[in-house]
N, C-alpha and C positions, 0 to 999 in steps of 0.2 A: 845644921849647916845648910845655908841656902844653896850653895854650889852644888851639894849632893842632891838636895830635893829637886832643884832644876834639871840636874841631869837625870834623875828619875822620870820628871815630866816629859823630857825629850823622847826617854825610852817608851814610855807609854803612848806617846803620840806616835812614834815610829811604828810600834806593833800594831796599830789601829789604822794603817795606811790601806792605799787602793789595792797594792800588791797583796796584803793579807786578805783582803777581802775576796780577790780574785782567787787566791789558792784555796780559800775555804770552799768555793763552789766549784772550782775546777778540780779537786782532788780526785785522784784516780779510783780511791775507793768510795766515791760517791758517783760513779759513772751511771750506775743503774737508776738512783734516785733522781738524777738530774739528766736523764737521757736525751731529753728535748733541748737542753742547753748545747749539749756535745753536738746534737744533729744540727741545731741551727749553726753553730759555728762551722761544722764541716761543710755545710750547704753553702755558706756565705764564700768559703774558701774555694770550692768547686765552681761556683758560678763566676769568680773574678778571674779564673784562668782563659775563658773565652775573651774577656774584655782586655786583658793584659796582653795575650798573644793572638788572639783572633784579628780578623779583618771583615769588612762588609757585614752581612748579616749577623754573624757569629759575635762581632763586635758589640752591635747594637743588642744582640740577645744577652750578652754578657753584663752590659751596662743596667738594662731592665731587670735582670735576674739579681743584680747585687743591690738595686733599690728594695725589691720584695724581700730579699733575705737578710738584708739589715734591720728591716722592721721586724722579721719574725726573731731574729737575734736579739733585738732591744727588749722584745717582749718575754723572750725566754730568760734573759738575764734578770729582769725585774720578777718574774716568777721565782726562780731560783733563790734570790736574795730575800725574797718576803718568807720563803719557807725555811732557808738556813738561819736566817736572823728574826725568826718569829717574834721572839720576847721583845726584842728592840723595837721591831715595827709596831708592836701593840702598844708598849709603854710610852712612846713618843709619836704614834699616830703618824709615822713616816708615809705611809701610802696615801695620805689625805693632801701631802705637800706636794708642790708642782715637781715634775720629773727632774728639772734640772738642780733642785735643791736636794734630792733623796740622798744622793751618795754622801754629800757633806754632813747631813744629818744622821746617816746611820755611821760615819767615822765618829761623830760626835756621841753618839749613843754608846759605842763599843769605848770610847775614851773615858766617858763618865762612870761606865761599869768597873774599870780597872782602876779609876781615880778613888772611887769609894772604897775600893779594897786597901788602898794605901793610906788614906786621909780621911778620917772619921769626922773631924770637925770643920763647919763651914769657914771658920776663922783660919784654920790653916790654909785653905784654899786662897782667902784674900790676902793672906801674908805672903804666899808665892807669888800672886798676882801683883802685888806691890815691887816685889823684887824683879818680876818680869819686865816693869817698865823700866829699870835701869841695866838690865842684863841683856847682852849681845845685841847691840845696836851697831849693824854691820854698815861699813861705808858702802857707797853705791858702787857695784863693779865696774872694773875698767873695760868699757866696750870697744874692743879693738876694731871691729868692723865698722865703726862710726868715726874712726879717726881720719881726720883730713887728708892724710897722705895715702891710707889703705884704701879709702872708698872709691877713688876714681879707678884703681885697679880692678875692684870688684864690678864697677860699672862696666869697664871695657872688657873684662872676662865674661860678663853676661852677655853683652852684645855680641861677642865672637861665638859663644855657645849657641846663641839662637840663630847667628847666620850659618853656622855649621850644620845645625839641624835642618835648616831650610833646604841645605844643598843635598842633603841625603836622598838616596832612591825612594826610601819609603815614604818621605814627605812629599816628594814631586809626584808619586803615585797615588796620592789622596789618603795616606796613612798618617796625616797630621793629626788628626782625632785621638789616633792610639798615643801619640806623644803627649798631647795635652792630658789625657785622661790618666796616663802614669805620673806624670808631673803632679797632677791635682791629688792623686791617692798618696803619692810620696808626701806631699805637702801635708795632707791629713794625717798621715801617721807621725810625721814629724812633730806636728802641733801637739799630738796626743801624748807623744813621749816626753817633750818639754813640758807638759802640763803635769804628767806624773813626778818628773824630776824638776820640781818647782825649786827657786831659789831659796836661800837661807831666809833672807827677810820676810818672804811671803809665808814662809813655814812659821817664823816666829811670831807673825802677826795672827796666824790663824790658831796658834795654841794659846795665845791671850785671849782671843775670841771664845775658844773653848773653855778657858778657865773661867771667863766672865759669865758664861752659860751655867756652868757647873756651880759657880757661887750661888747663883739665882736659884737653880734648882734643888740645891742642898740646903737652901737657906729655911725652908718650910717643909722639908721632906715631901716636897713635891714628887720625887720619882719614886715608885713602889716596887718597881720590878727588876730585879738585878738578873743578869745574863748568868746562866749555868754553864757556859762554854768554858773550856778549858785551854783551848788552843790560843785565846787572845789574853791570858794570865802569864804573868812572869813565874820563873822557876820557884820563887820563894811563896809566891801565892798559890802555885799548885801543891806544894809540899804541905803548906798550912790548911789547905782546903781539904 
């Protein structure tokens, strides 16, 4: 039944998401193995405090420290992922790809490993891919914030909030940079959150892309290394393995 297969594909896709990858390297039982990742994360949080609550020299110290701490954290995450998912990195040469694509390719590698456990034949993947073309075609979501009646109210509210901030003592005493910095950091984390909680249409498109890649990889037994991990397998696969 195609609907059952499609539901299993979605389950496989969700199990290989960014949250699962993060839990794999930030697991408490791996604190010693990836101590540098935890140290870099703690450092980033500590140096962000002066930037968020300090003023004058402390503010600039925090901003500068956050820049260096972010670089350390970025490198630490990459080291931890290369070690935790070494078989996937080796099989797909993920470390040779641009940094901006490595998370996508890692998720695909995990997706492919689970897919091969469930579907052995390349034709099965192509059949599901054909079904994906007619399944789940969501309509564009209703954007309430772009409604012609709501938009003027949002604009007026934004202007009033900006004027209120300019009237505060902190802004008039030269603390405007702190407000700007906090809003920029809030925007950064909001964009990160929205990227993780992507829309259904985008996820559907990415599943189709993964299936297309898998069909190509499985067509000539191009993939030779399967992961031995069990935390990215379904309950049925764990029991059968």
